[in-house]
C-alpha positions in Angstrom: -3.6 32.3 -22.4 -5.1 28.6 -23.3 -8.6 27.6 -23.8 -9.1 24.3 -22.3 -11.9 22.1 -22.9 -12.9 19.9 -19.8 -14.7 17.0 -21.5 -14.7 14.8 -18.4 -15.7 15.4 -14.8 -12.7 16.6 -12.7 -12.6 18.3 -9.2 -13.2 21.9 -9.6 -9.5 22.5 -8.1 -8.3 21.9 -11.6 -10.3 24.8 -13.3 -9.4 27.0 -10.3 -5.7 26.4 -10.5 -5.8 26.9 -14.4 -7.7 30.2 -14.0 -5.5 31.6 -11.5 -2.7 31.1 -14.1 -4.6 33.0 -16.7 -6.2 30.1 -18.8 -9.8 29.7 -19.5 -11.6 26.3 -18.8 -14.8 25.6 -20.7 -16.5 22.6 -19.1 -18.7 20.5 -21.5 -19.1 16.9 -20.2 -19.0 14.8 -23.4 -20.0 11.1 -23.8 -17.4 9.9 -26.4 -14.8 10.7 -29.0 -17.6 11.4 -31.6 -19.0 14.3 -29.6 -15.4 15.6 -29.2 -14.5 15.6 -32.9 -16.3 18.8 -33.9 -15.1 20.8 -30.9 -11.4 19.9 -30.5 -10.0 22.4 -33.1 -11.3 25.1 -30.8 -9.1 24.4 -27.8 -5.4 24.5 -26.9 -6.0 22.0 -24.0 -8.2 19.1 -23.4 -9.0 17.0 -20.3 -10.5 13.5 -20.9 -11.0 10.3 -19.1 -11.1 6.5 -20.1 -14.0 6.7 -22.3 -12.4 8.6 -24.9 -10.4 6.9 -27.7 -8.0 9.5 -29.1 -6.6 8.2 -32.4 -4.9 9.8 -35.4 -8.3 11.0 -36.9 -9.2 13.0 -34.0 -5.6 14.3 -33.4 -5.5 15.6 -36.9 -8.5 17.6 -36.0 -6.8 19.3 -33.1 -5.1 21.7 -35.2 -4.3 24.2 -32.1 -4.0 21.5 -29.3 -0.9 22.1 -27.1 -1.7 19.4 -24.5 -4.1 16.5 -23.6 -4.6 15.5 -20.0 -5.8 12.1 -18.9 -7.6 11.8 -15.6 -6.1 8.8 -14.2 -3.3 6.4 -15.3 -4.2 4.0 -18.3 -3.0 5.3 -21.7 -4.1 2.3 -23.8 -6.8 4.3 -25.5 -4.7 7.3 -26.6 -2.2 7.3 -29.4 0.6 9.0 -27.4 3.2 8.3 -30.1 1.1 10.3 -32.6 0.4 13.1 -30.1 4.2 13.3 -29.7 4.9 13.4 -33.5 2.4 16.3 -33.6 4.2 18.1 -30.9 1.3 17.7 -28.5 2.1 17.2 -24.9 0.2 14.6 -22.9 -0.2 14.0 -19.2 -1.8 11.5 -16.9 -2.2 11.5 -13.3 -1.1 8.0 -11.8 0.1 9.8 -8.6 -3.3 10.9 -7.8 -5.0 7.5 -7.0 -1.8 5.4 -6.2 -2.5 5.5 -2.4 -6.1 4.6 -3.0 -5.1 1.7 -5.2 -2.5 0.5 -2.6 -5.0 0.6 0.2 -7.9 -1.2 -1.9 -5.5 -4.1 -2.8 -4.6 -4.4 0.9 -8.3 -4.3 1.9 -9.2 -6.9 -0.7 -6.5 -9.2 0.4 -7.5 -9.1 4.1 -11.1 -9.7 3.1 -10.1 -12.6 1.0 -7.7 -14.4 3.4 -10.1 -13.7 6.3 -13.3 -14.7 4.6 -14.9 -11.4 5.7 -17.3 -11.3 2.8 -18.6 -14.6 3.5 -18.8 -14.4 7.3 -20.7 -11.3 7.0 -23.2 -12.7 4.7 -23.6 -15.7 6.9 -24.0 -13.8 10.2 -26.7 -11.5 8.5 -28.4 -14.7 7.6 -28.4 -16.1 11.1 -25.3 -18.4 10.7 -22.5 -18.2 13.5 -19.9 -20.3 11.8 -16.3 -19.8 13.5 -14.2 -22.9 12.4 -15.6 -22.8 8.8 -14.4 -19.1 8.6 -10.8 -19.6 10.1 -8.5 -17.0 8.3 -5.0 -17.0 7.1 -2.4 -14.3 8.0 -0.5 -12.2 5.6 2.7 -12.4 8.1 5.1 -14.8 7.0 3.9 -15.1 3.4 5.7 -14.0 0.2 3.8 -11.3 -1.7 4.9 -11.0 -5.4 4.2 -7.8 -7.0 4.1 -7.7 -10.9 4.8 -4.2 -12.2 6.6 -1.8 -9.7 5.4 1.8 -10.6 3.1 4.0 -8.8 0.5 1.4 -7.9 2.9 -1.5 -7.1 5.1 0.5 -5.0 2.1 1.9 -3.0 0.8 -1.6 -2.4 4.3 -2.6 -1.0 4.2 0.4 1.4 0.8 -0.7 2.6 1.9 -4.1 3.2 4.9 -2.9 5.2 3.4 -3.5 8.7 2.2 -7.1 8.2 5.4 -9.1 8.4 5.2 -10.3 4.8 8.1 -10.9 2.5 7.5 -8.4 -0.4 9.2 -9.1 -3.8 8.6 -7.5 -7.1 9.2 -8.0 -10.8 9.3 -5.0 -13.3 10.5 -5.8 -16.8 11.5 -2.2 -17.2 12.7 -1.0 -13.9 15.8 -1.8 -12.0 17.7 -0.9 -8.9 14.5 -0.3 -6.8 15.0 -2.6 -3.7 14.3 -0.5 -0.6 12.7 -0.9 2.9 9.6 -2.0 1.4 10.4 -4.5 -1.4 13.1 -6.6 -2.7 13.6 -6.4 -6.7 13.5 -10.0 -8.0 13.1 -11.8 -11.4 9.9 -13.3 -12.7 11.2 -16.7 -12.2 11.9 -15.6 -8.5 8.3 -14.6 -8.2 7.0 -17.9 -9.6 9.5 -19.8 -7.3 8.4 -18.0 -4.0 5.2 -16.2 -4.1 2.1 -17.2 -2.0 0.2 -14.2 -3.2 0.8 -12.4 -6.5 -0.7 -8.8 -7.3 -0.9 -7.3 -10.8 0.0 -3.7 -11.3 0.8 -3.4 -15.2 -0.6 -1.2 -17.7 -2.7 -2.8 -20.5 -0.4 -3.2 -23.5 0.0 -6.0 -26.3 2.6 -7.5 -24.0 0.4 -7.7 -21.0 -2.9 -8.7 -22.5 -4.0 -12.0 -21.0 -0.4 -12.1 -19.3 -2.2 -14.0 -16.3 -3.3 -17.1 -18.3 -3.0 -20.9 -17.6 0.7 -21.2 -18.3 1.6 -18.3 -16.2 -0.5 -19.5 -13.2 1.0 -23.1 -13.4 4.4 -21.5 -13.5 4.0 -20.8 -9.7 5.6 -23.4 -7.4 2.9 -22.9 -4.7 -0.7 -22.6 -4.8 -1.5 -18.9 -4.8 -3.8 -16.1 -4.2 -4.2 -13.6 -7.0 -5.1 -9.8 -7.0 -5.7 -7.7 -9.9 -6.3 -3.9 -9.6 -4.7 -3.0 -13.0 -6.8 -3.8 -16.1 -9.4 -6.6 -16.6 -7.8 -8.0 -19.9 -4.5 -8.5 -18.2 -6.2 -11.7 -16.7 -7.8 -14.5 -18.6 -11.0 -15.2 -16.8 -11.7 -18.5 -18.0 -8.1 -19.6 -17.1 -8.6 -18.2 -13.7 -11.7 -20.1 -13.2 -10.0 -23.4 -14.4 -7.3 -22.9 -11.7 -9.8 -22.0 -9.0 -11.6 -25.3 -9.7 -8.5 -27.4 -9.7 -7.2 -25.5 -6.4 -4.1 -24.1 -7.8 -5.6 -20.7 -7.3 -6.8 -20.6 -3.7 -8.6 -17.3 -4.2 -8.8 -14.2 -6.2 -9.6 -10.6 -5.6 -10.5 -8.6 -8.6 -11.3 -4.9 -8.9 -11.0 -5.2 -12.8 -12.7 -7.6 -15.0 -12.1 -8.3 -18.7 -15.8 -7.9 -19.6 -15.8 -4.2 -18.5 -16.8 -1.5 -21.1 -14.0 0.9 -22.3 -15.3 3.6 -19.7 -15.0 1.1 -16.8 -18.5 2.1 -15.7 -20.5 -0.8 -16.7 -20.4 -4.5 -17.4 -22.8 -6.7 -19.6 -24.2 -8.5 -16.6 -27.3 -9.2 -18.7 -25.3 -11.6 -20.8 -23.1 -13.1 -18.1 -20.3 -15.1 -19.9 -19.9 -18.5 -18.1 -16.5 -17.6 -16.4 -18.2 -14.6 -14.8 -21.1 -16.7 -13.8 -18.7 -18.9 -11.8 -16.9 -15.9 -10.2 -20.1 -14.3 -8.8 -21.0 -17.4 -7.0 -17.6 -18.4 -5.6 -16.9 -17.7 -2.1 -13.2 -17.5 -2.5 -13.5 -14.6 -4.9 -13.7 -11.0 -4.2 -15.1 -8.5 -6.8 -15.4 -4.8 -6.8 -16.5 -2.5 -9.8 -13.1 -0.9 -10.7 -13.1 1.3 -7.7 -9.6 0.7 -6.3 -8.4 4.2 -7.2 -11.9 5.7 -6.7 -11.8 7.8 -3.4 -12.9 11.2 -2.2 -9.1 12.2 -1.9 -8.0 10.6 -5.2 -10.6 12.7 -6.9 -8.8 16.0 -5.6 -5.3 14.6 -6.2 -6.0 14.0 -9.9 -6.9 17.5 -10.3 -3.9 18.7 -8.3 -1.5 16.5 -10.2 -2.8 17.5 -13.8 -2.8 21.0 -13.0 0.8 21.1 -11.5 2.0 19.0 -14.6 0.5 21.2 -17.1 1.5 24.5 -15.4 
């Protein structure tokens, strides 16, 4: 029997599954790692979300810990290497929201190309502008996916009925060409893509990967989608290229100005690049909700319970 601390909200299915297996779940929703510090030594398992920074000091306090479960995918705030050194298993659940992210990226792209957000706002304001809102089709375009893991592959599957040429580059994966995507090089993406969609984790290597030099490497003028992490994309450089026309439009579910927990952003102190984005008609913004569906809530609980058991 393990005693498990549920420190972040997770669907009740998780506790039910662990209970059926003979384990005891103690739900205490905590705000951050400081609140977790005095409690962690009491548990064999812990469930957290993105707001928790799990570093060496906290791990050293976890004298009886057997596993750490992260609700969601990103592990950038957790020292997984040190967990491994301590013999502590860690789990995340990218499988839980991959369909949600794929669908959301597709929805944002359709919205962007067909000016749905602009047209909706105009009609509500009494304007009926048809020629000004003429759209662009996905069919016949080349979509370049950067990062072909759970999220990138889900987006490729969602695009399969649109008649696009879908190519992908992943520095750490090979041999994944299938009915939905054709494996390619980064140079190949730069050469061919009309649309680029980011699906990489946030690491030292990917921080501000999408910058001025990256954008200018594309042969064509492009649309950019980012549903990965905000700091994968340099907002000031994006704005520069939106103004020049090199970037035709952007769909951003994530933002480099987000807090660690992804649940708020400092709108009271709008940085200048963000001021531009919120006024731009060729930019779609959502509040880090691509993986945030009713179904993914249940799936995260199921995936983590299955992995732990």
